[in-house]
N, C-alpha and C positions, 0 to 999 in steps of 0.2 A: 369749748363743747359738750354738746349735751351725752349723756351715755348711749343713748338710741344710735347719733351721728355716729359716735365711735365703733360700736358695736356694728353698724352697717358697714363701716371702713374694714373693718377686723375680716369680718365675713368675706368681703371683695377681695383682700388680700390673698388670704386660703384659698378663693376661689381659682385665682390666678398662679398660685402656687401648684395644685392640683392639675389645671389644664396646661401647665409646663411640664409635668409630669409625665401627661398621658400623651403628651406630643413627642416627648422624647423616648416614651416607650414605643412609641406606632412608626416612629424611626427605626428602631432596633428588632422592629417585627419582622418574622419570616415565615413564609408557607413553607413546610416542607408537604408535597405532593407528590404520594407514589403506588405505584400501580401493585396490586395483591399478585398478580402473576404475570407470568410473561406470557402466555396466548389465553385467549377465550375460547368457550364454543357460542354458537348463535352472535348476536348483536347487541350483547350484553357485558359490562365492564364494571369492575370492582377495585374500588380505590382509597384511600385514605388521606386524613389533609390532617397536618398536624401545625399548632399554631404555636410557634417560640419566640417568646416566651407566652404560655398558653394563657395568662394573664390578661394579654393585649386583646384577645377574641372579644372581649367586652367592647372594644372601641369597631369593632366592624359592625354595617349595617346591613352587609348581604354579600354573597358570592356570586360570581360568573363562573360556568362551566364556559372555557373558549375554545372551541371545536377548529382545529386546521386554521388556526388565523381568522375565520371568516365568520363565524356566527356563534352566539352566547346566547347561555342558557342559565336563568335567574334561580337560585336557590338559598336556603336559611342559612345562615352564618353559624347555627349552633350546631351543623352535622360533621362529625370527625369520620365517619365510614362514607361511603356513598356506592352507589349501585345507578348506571346509568344506562338506558336502552333505549333502541329505536334506532340506532344507526344504519345505513345501508351500506354495510359491509362489503358488497360486491362492486358498489360504484365507488366504494375509497380502497378499493385493490387491497381490502383483510386490513389496512392499516389507517390508524387515525392518530394526529399529534394534540393531545388535550394540553391546558392548562389552567389552574384557577388564579380569578382575580380577585381581589378584596376590596372591597367600595366602605369607605371610614365615614364613621358618622360624622365628623367633622369636614366639611367640604373643602375646607381650605387646605386639608395634606393630601398629600398626593397618592395615587390610588398605588397597591402592591399585590405585584405577580408572583407564582412561582416558577420556577424552570418548567417548558415543556417537556411531557411526557408522551413516550411512545406505547402505543397500545395494539396488539396485534390480534387477530383472529381465527383460529385454527380450521375454518371453514366448516366445522360439524353443526348439523344443523338440528335439534332433537326437542325444540320447546318454540312454541308459538307465540312470538315477537313480531307484531305488526310494526311495519313502516309506515309513518303518516307523513304528511305533507299537503302543504296549503297552493293551488292555483285560482289566480282570477279567471272567475267563469265569462269567455269570450262573447256569449250571448247575453248578459247580463252583468256590467264589470261592479255592482256593486255587490254582489255575492261571489262565493268562493265553491271553485270544488274540491273535496277533499278525497285527496287517492289515497287507497289501503294498499299495503301490497305484503307479502308473508312467502315464505317457503314450506315446502312440503315437507310432514315431517315423516314421511315415510307410509304406504300403504300399507303396514301392518298396525299402525296407528290411525289411520286417518282414509275413512272411505269418503267421507261428506263434511265440508267445514260449514258451517251457518256464522254469517257475521249481523251481528247484534249494534242499533246504535242507540242507546239511551235503554239498553236493556232490552230492545223490541227485535225480534227478528228480521231481517229485512233484505237478505240476499244470500242463496243455496248454490254452494257447487259441487254437484254429482259423481262421483266416482267417474264418469266418462269424459268428466271436463277438467280432473285435478291435473294439473302440470306442475313442475317441480317449482316454478315460478308462478305465484297469483297475484292478480291486480285488480279493484274496483274501484269505482270513481263517485262519489255522493255529491251530486250536486246542488247549488242555489244554496246554500249554508249562510248564514246573514251574521254581519259581522260582530262580532261580540256576544256571541251565542256560545253557551257551555252546552256540551255535549261529551258521552262516554261512547266507547267502542270496544267490543269486545269479540274475539276470535274464536270459536267451540269447534271441535273437532269428533265426530261419531264413526261411529261402525254402521254397516247396515242395517243393523238391527237396531239403531239408534241409541247405543249405548254411547255416552258421554267419555272418551278417554282424556283428551284434554282440554284445558281453557285457556287462552291470554290472559295477562292482567288485564284487569278492566283499567282502559287507559280513559284521564280525562283531559281534556283539550279547550281551550278558545279559540273560536274562527276570528283570526287578525281584523283588523278594523281597516289597516289599511297594507297595500304593499311593504311589508316589512323584512327584515332577515328570513324570516320563516320562509318566506318563498323560496321555493328550488330547494328547501334544506328541509331536513327531518323535523319532524318533532321529537326532540330528547325529553326521558322521562326521568327524572333525577329523585332517588329517596335513601333514605339515612336509614342504610342497612347494611351488616358486614358480609362477606362472603358467608352464604350458606353451608353449615356442617356437610351434606350431601353432595356439594360440589368441589370440596377439598379433593377428593381422588379423580377429578376430573380434569381441573384447571391445572395448566400446565405454569408453577414457582419458577422463579428465574435460576433459583438453585438447582432446578431439574434440568436444566439445559446443561449444566455442567456435568452433569453424570457421565459415566464412561458405557451407560449401556446404549445397546444399537438404537438407528433408528427403527427396524422392525420391531424392535421388543416393546420402543416405547408406546409404538402404534396399536401393539396387540393390547397394553393393557390399557389404554386410553378407550380400546373398542369397548372392554371388559367394565369398565369404568363407567362408560357413558351407556351401557346395558342396565349397568347396577342403578344408576341415576333413573332410567326411567322405569323399572321398579319400583323406588322408593315413592315416586310420583305419583303411578296409579295405585299406591296403598294409601297417599297421601289423600288422593282425591277419592278413593272409597271410604277413608274414616269420615269425612267431611258430609258425606250422604247419610249417615249412620243419627 
C-alpha cells in the first residue's frame, strides 16, 4: 500500500470517528427555551434559547419558531436571546404557545424540539407594533393583498398616523378617523417582492412622537403558511433595560403585593417607559 493510500484511509477513519462523535452529541442535545417574563405588553415577547451542551450548537442548520402548533418562522441558529413581535394578541386571546425546533445540518438526524412555552399578554398598548398578514387578491389571484393592523397608542401621543411603504408615505389617518383598532389594505403586491412597512404617529403640529420598527417582508410566492397568519419578526436581542420595570417576571407573580398595587406600579412603569422612548427619539433627531 502506498503512502498516499494509507494517508487517505487514515483521514477517512478519523472522519468517521468525528461523525460518530457528532451524532452522539446531537442525540444528547437539549433545547432549553425560557420566556423572560410572565406577561408582556403590546404584542412582543422576549425569550432565551440555551443549547445543552453548547458545543452542539454548531450542528444546527437553523431554528424554527413554532406558534400554536400551526405555523412557523425561520431564524438563525446562533440566536441565544430572541424577541418576536407581530402577534395578533386579540385574535390569540392574549396567549400564545411557542416552541423551538432545531434542524440539523445532517439530514439523516432527527429534528429536535424544545418543550412548549406559554406567553401571556397583559393588554397594555403603548408602542406601535403593526400586525401584518397576506391574503390572495380575489380580483387577481397572481398577487397578494397585505393587511396592516395596529392599535391606537392614545390621543396624548397620536393625533395622526402615517403609513409608509418602502419609506414613502402612502396613507394617512387623521384624528377624526382614529379608532382603537386601525386596519388598511395594500393591494396587488407581486409574489417575491421585498418591501418595508413603518407606522409613524404624530401630533397635530406634525411632531413625530413614535415610530414603529421598520418591518421587512417578502410577499409569498404562493398560498403558504403565512396566509391568514401574522408576519412574525424575530430579532437577536435581550430584553431592553427600560422594559425590565414594565414586564411581569414569573417570580413577581409569587409576591404578596395586592392586584391594585401591582397595577399602579405597572401604570407608573409604563409612563416612565413612554418618557424614555420620547427622550430616545429626541436624541436621534439631534
